[in-house]
C-alpha positions, 0 to 999 in steps of 0.5 A, a space after each residue: 571536510 566530511 568523510 562522506 563526501 566521497 560516499 558513492 563508488 566509482 569505477 565499472 558498475 556493471 558486473 557479470 559475474 553472476 550471469 549462467 554460464 555459456 550453455 547452461 542459459 537454457 535452463 528454468 532461470 537464465 540470468 541475463 547480463 547487465 548489458 543485454 536487452 530486454 523486451 517490454 511487452 508494454 507500448 510506451 506510446 499508449 501506456 500512459 494514456 486516459 485510454 489504458 487507465 480506463 481500461 485498467 479501471 475497468 477491469 479492477 472494479 467488480 460491478 457486481 459487488 456495487 450497491 446503488 444506495 447508501 444505506 440498502 433502505 435500513 431504517 432504525 426501529 422506531 423507538 430504539 435510538 436515543 440521543 445520549 445525555 451531556 454527562 452519559 459515558 463520563 466518570 463521576 466528578 469524585 475530585 480525583 483525576 484520572 491519572 491519580 494513583 492509589 497505592 495500598 500499603 
């Protein structure tokens, strides 16, 4: 039997030792206990709706940055582009491999 079988801790998982002391909860950043209820500003009924997703998309996309055409009407100048040859850019065939290492010495 492995010693990792009981790896998860057991017992009380609520640790309120870090909660702000009484009288100090009005400081800049009060710390709530694990048992306190927190207000959720999101309406659960609308949060996962298609309307909410559409609204998020509309807010996130900057329509002024979208162009209507793919190339903005750019065309290559006549005679400035030619297809590369079959051997262009390949190393010369001198009988050696690119992995050949030559030492001087």
